[in-house]
C-alpha positions as CSV (number, residue, x, y, z in Angstrom):
1,M,0.0,0.0,0.0
2,N,1.3,3.5,-0.9
3,L,0.0,7.1,-1.0
4,S,-0.4,6.9,-4.8
5,Q,-2.8,4.0,-4.4
6,I,-4.8,5.9,-1.8
7,E,-4.8,9.0,-4.0
8,L,-6.1,6.8,-6.8
9,L,-9.1,5.8,-4.6
10,R,-9.8,9.4,-3.8
11,V,-9.8,10.3,-7.5
12,L,-12.0,7.4,-8.4
13,Q,-14.5,8.5,-5.8
14,E,-14.3,12.1,-7.2
15,T,-14.9,10.9,-10.8
16,G,-17.8,8.6,-10.1
17,L,-15.6,5.4,-10.4
18,N,-14.7,6.3,-13.9
19,L,-11.3,4.7,-14.7
20,S,-10.6,6.7,-17.8
21,K,-11.3,10.0,-16.1
22,A,-9.3,9.0,-13.1
23,A,-6.3,8.1,-15.3
24,E,-6.6,11.5,-17.0
25,K,-6.6,13.3,-13.7
26,M,-3.6,11.4,-12.5
27,H,-1.8,11.9,-15.9
28,V,-1.3,8.2,-16.5
29,V,-2.7,5.7,-18.9
30,Q,-5.8,3.7,-17.9
31,S,-4.0,0.4,-17.8
32,A,-1.7,1.8,-15.1
33,V,-4.7,2.8,-13.0
34,S,-6.2,-0.6,-13.4
35,R,-2.9,-2.3,-12.5
36,Q,-2.4,-0.2,-9.3
37,L,-6.0,-0.9,-8.3
38,Q,-5.6,-4.6,-8.8
39,L,-2.3,-4.6,-6.7
40,F,-4.1,-2.8,-3.9
41,E,-7.0,-5.2,-3.9
42,D,-4.6,-8.2,-4.0
43,E,-2.8,-6.8,-0.9
44,L,-6.0,-6.3,1.0
45,G,-7.2,-9.8,0.0
46,S,-10.7,-8.6,-1.2
47,P,-12.2,-6.5,-4.0
48,L,-13.1,-2.9,-3.3
49,F,-15.4,-2.5,-6.3
50,V,-18.3,-4.3,-7.9
51,R,-17.4,-4.7,-11.6
52,K,-19.3,-5.2,-14.8
53,G,-16.7,-6.3,-17.3
54,K,-13.9,-3.7,-17.0
55,K,-16.2,-1.1,-15.5
56,L,-16.4,-0.2,-11.8
57,I,-20.1,0.1,-11.0
58,A,-20.2,0.3,-7.2
59,L,-18.2,-0.1,-3.9
60,T,-18.3,-3.4,-2.0
61,P,-19.0,-3.2,1.7
62,L,-15.2,-3.3,2.3
63,G,-14.7,-0.6,-0.3
64,Q,-17.2,1.7,1.5
65,Q,-15.3,1.4,4.7
66,I,-11.9,2.0,3.0
67,M,-13.3,5.0,1.1
68,A,-14.3,6.6,4.5
69,E,-10.7,6.2,5.6
70,V,-9.4,7.6,2.3
71,S,-11.6,10.7,2.9
72,R,-10.0,11.2,6.4
73,I,-6.5,10.8,4.9
74,N,-7.3,13.4,2.3
75,Q,-8.6,15.7,4.9
76,A,-5.4,15.3,6.9
77,K,-3.3,16.1,3.8
78,L,-5.3,19.3,3.2
79,N,-5.0,20.3,6.9
80,I,-1.2,19.7,6.9
81,H,-1.0,22.0,3.9
82,N,-3.2,24.7,5.5
83,I,-1.4,24.5,8.8
84,A,2.0,25.0,7.1
85,Q,0.7,27.9,4.9
86,D,-0.8,29.5,8.0
87,Y,2.4,29.2,9.9
88,I,4.5,30.7,7.1
89,N,2.2,33.6,6.4
90,S,-1.2,33.9,8.1
91,E,-2.2,37.0,6.1
92,R,-2.1,35.6,2.6
93,G,-4.3,32.9,1.0
94,I,-7.7,32.2,-0.4
95,I,-11.2,32.0,1.2
96,R,-13.8,30.2,-0.9
97,I,-17.3,31.2,0.3
98,A,-20.3,29.1,-0.7
99,T,-23.5,31.0,-0.4
100,T,-26.8,31.9,-2.0
101,H,-27.6,35.0,-4.1
102,T,-29.5,36.7,-1.3
103,Q,-26.6,36.4,1.2
104,A,-24.0,37.4,-1.5
105,K,-25.8,40.5,-2.5
106,Y,-27.4,41.8,0.7
107,F,-25.4,40.5,3.7
108,L,-21.8,39.7,2.7
109,P,-20.6,43.0,1.1
110,Q,-20.1,44.9,4.4
111,P,-18.1,42.1,6.2
112,I,-16.1,41.3,3.1
113,Q,-15.2,45.0,2.7
114,R,-14.1,45.2,6.3
115,F,-12.2,41.9,6.1
116,R,-10.3,43.1,2.9
117,E,-9.1,46.2,4.7
118,K,-7.5,44.0,7.4
119,Y,-6.3,41.2,5.1
120,P,-5.5,42.7,1.6
121,G,-3.4,39.6,0.8
122,V,-6.3,37.2,1.0
123,R,-8.3,36.6,-2.2
124,I,-12.0,35.8,-1.9
125,Y,-13.9,33.5,-4.2
126,I,-17.7,33.4,-3.9
127,V,-19.6,30.3,-5.2
128,Q,-23.3,30.8,-5.5
129,A,-25.5,27.7,-5.4
130,S,-28.5,26.1,-3.7
131,P,-28.1,25.0,0.0
132,E,-27.8,21.4,-1.1
133,Q,-25.0,22.3,-3.5
134,L,-23.3,24.4,-0.9
135,I,-23.0,21.4,1.4
136,V,-21.5,19.4,-1.5
137,Q,-19.0,22.2,-2.1
138,L,-17.8,21.9,1.5
139,H,-17.5,18.2,1.4
140,E,-15.6,18.3,-1.9
141,H,-13.3,20.9,-0.6
142,K,-14.4,23.4,-3.3
143,A,-15.5,25.8,-0.5
144,D,-14.1,26.6,2.9
145,I,-17.1,28.3,4.5
146,A,-20.8,28.3,3.7
147,V,-23.2,31.1,4.6
148,C,-26.9,30.2,4.1
149,T,-30.2,29.7,5.9
150,E,-31.4,26.2,4.9
151,R,-30.1,22.6,5.2
152,V,-26.6,23.0,6.8
153,Q,-27.9,22.3,10.4
154,D,-28.9,18.8,9.2
155,D,-25.3,17.7,8.3
156,H,-23.5,16.3,11.4
157,D,-20.1,16.6,9.6
158,L,-20.4,20.4,9.7
159,V,-19.8,22.9,12.4
160,T,-22.6,25.4,12.3
161,Q,-23.0,28.7,14.0
162,E,-26.0,31.0,14.0
163,C,-25.1,34.3,12.4
164,Y,-28.1,36.5,12.2
165,Q,-31.9,36.4,12.1
166,W,-34.1,38.1,9.5
167,H,-37.7,38.1,8.4
168,H,-39.8,38.1,5.3
169,A,-41.9,40.8,3.7
170,V,-44.4,41.1,0.9
171,V,-43.8,43.4,-2.0
172,M,-46.4,44.6,-4.5
173,P,-47.0,47.4,-7.1
174,T,-48.4,50.7,-5.8
175,N,-52.2,50.8,-5.4
176,H,-52.3,47.1,-4.9
177,P,-55.2,46.1,-2.5
178,L,-52.6,44.7,0.0
179,S,-50.9,48.1,0.3
180,E,-53.5,49.2,2.9
181,G,-55.1,47.5,5.9
182,D,-53.9,44.6,8.0
183,I,-52.0,41.8,6.4
184,S,-53.3,38.4,7.3
185,Y,-52.9,34.8,6.1
186,E,-56.3,34.9,4.6
187,R,-55.7,38.1,2.6
188,L,-52.3,37.0,1.3
189,A,-53.8,33.6,0.3
190,R,-56.2,35.4,-2.1
191,Y,-53.4,36.5,-4.5
192,P,-50.9,34.7,-6.7
193,I,-47.6,34.4,-4.9
194,L,-44.1,34.8,-6.3
195,T,-41.4,33.7,-3.9
196,Y,-38.2,31.6,-3.5
197,S,-37.5,28.2,-4.9
198,F,-37.9,25.4,-2.3
199,G,-34.8,25.2,-0.2
200,F,-33.8,28.8,-0.7
201,T,-34.0,31.8,1.7
202,G,-36.5,30.6,4.2
203,R,-39.0,29.0,1.8
204,S,-39.7,26.3,4.3
205,N,-40.7,28.8,7.0
206,I,-43.1,30.4,4.5
207,E,-44.8,27.1,3.7
208,S,-45.0,25.8,7.2
209,A,-46.4,29.1,8.6
210,F,-49.3,29.1,6.2
211,A,-49.9,25.4,6.5
212,V,-50.2,25.7,10.3
213,A,-52.6,28.6,9.9
214,G,-54.7,26.4,7.6
215,F,-54.2,28.3,4.4
216,H,-52.8,27.3,1.0
217,L,-50.5,29.6,-0.9
218,D,-50.9,29.8,-4.7
219,I,-47.2,30.0,-5.6
220,I,-47.2,30.6,-9.4
221,L,-43.5,31.4,-9.7
222,A,-40.5,30.5,-7.7
223,A,-36.9,31.7,-8.2
224,A,-33.6,31.6,-6.3
225,D,-32.9,35.3,-7.1
226,T,-34.8,38.0,-5.3
227,D,-34.4,40.4,-8.2
228,V,-36.1,37.9,-10.5
229,I,-39.1,37.8,-8.1
230,K,-39.3,41.6,-8.0
231,T,-39.1,41.8,-11.8
232,Y,-42.2,39.6,-12.2
233,V,-44.0,41.5,-9.4
234,R,-43.5,44.6,-11.5
235,L,-45.2,42.8,-14.4
236,G,-48.3,42.4,-12.3
237,M,-48.1,38.6,-12.0
238,G,-48.7,38.6,-8.3
239,V,-47.2,39.7,-5.0
240,G,-43.7,38.7,-3.9
241,I,-42.7,37.2,-0.6
242,I,-39.0,38.0,-0.2
243,A,-36.4,38.6,2.5
244,A,-37.1,42.0,3.9
245,M,-33.4,42.9,3.7
246,A,-33.6,42.4,-0.1
247,Y,-35.8,45.5,-0.5
248,D,-33.9,48.6,-1.6
249,A,-35.7,51.8,-0.7
250,L,-34.1,53.6,-3.6
251,M,-34.0,50.9,-6.3
252,D,-37.4,49.5,-5.4
253,K,-39.3,52.7,-4.7
254,D,-41.9,51.7,-7.3
255,L,-42.9,48.8,-5.1
256,I,-44.7,48.8,-1.7
257,I,-43.2,46.6,1.1
258,R,-45.3,45.3,4.0
259,D,-43.7,43.4,6.9
260,L,-44.6,39.8,7.5
261,A,-42.8,39.2,10.8
262,H,-46.2,38.7,12.6
263,L,-47.1,35.9,10.1
264,I,-43.9,34.1,9.2
265,P,-41.3,33.0,11.9
266,K,-37.9,34.6,11.7
267,S,-35.3,32.7,9.7
268,T,-31.7,32.2,10.8
269,T,-28.7,32.5,8.6
270,K,-25.8,30.2,9.6
271,I,-22.1,29.9,9.1
272,A,-20.9,26.3,8.4
273,Y,-17.6,24.5,7.7
274,L,-16.4,21.0,7.8
275,R,-15.8,19.8,11.4
276,Q,-12.4,18.2,10.5
277,H,-11.2,21.1,8.3
278,Y,-8.4,23.3,9.6
279,L,-9.3,27.0,9.2
280,P,-6.4,29.4,8.8
281,Q,-6.2,32.5,11.0
282,Y,-7.6,34.7,8.2
283,S,-10.6,32.4,7.8
284,R,-11.4,32.5,11.5
285,Q,-11.1,36.3,11.3
286,F,-13.5,36.3,8.4
287,I,-16.1,34.4,10.5
288,Q,-15.6,37.1,13.2
289,E,-16.3,39.8,10.7
290,L,-19.6,38.0,9.7
291,L,-20.6,37.8,13.4
292,L,-19.7,41.5,13.9
293,A,-21.8,42.4,10.9
294,A,-24.7,40.5,12.5
295,G,-24.2,42.4,15.8
296,K,-22.5,39.5,17.6
297,S,-18.9,38.7,18.7
298,Q,-17.1,35.4,18.9
């Protein structure tokens, strides 16, 4: 057994057990990959993969256990690299932030700006995706920190920390009937609703609040991007339920906003990262900036 064989297993996992893609990534011919894999299995005394002809189609029970250890070894390699880089220069590096459109546009600018003033040598990459994809980005080491509202608390391999709470609001064209009078579940349920795609920006809180109250929302359009929702509200397709922080008093002055804090429970945006992942000093400082922006301290 050697590190090259362990790296081969990691690459096979990353490429969906595709031998040709694994060979390409490792810059060797496919026959060399197959040979190394066979030698490894011979040493262990049992196959790691279920095969169909020359193709690998699944992991055996032993293979599943071995792959779990391979993941831990790979994490240790990454941590060793990060620890060394942090020791040599704790003010230079890269932070890869996985987040949603709403967080990237309405929450992150201020803490990122403050962070850059303190750490000008750190480059920041923002990856926008769905909450499910953000978690995958963390596990595949394509992101270091995730900032989002949904899903992350369900993954026990992640450290999660509450960042800030926010609430929803409803936006509508001027002179819309909902622009005056009390806003209730019953009144909202009378109109077509435009809001976030399921899994984004507190959509689950919206659904559950109306379900508990015994009302069904007629959601005719769902999108991940608040600006898309507001665009179709302007076209008169319905009223939009959005994150209140996504309303810009200047840019959205043609729309009326009404608070929904009394109808929909507050949502909590969280910071998440892999439990076993070593965070350099500048990454820890970035988390501190997020908490400061949210009115907290670590």
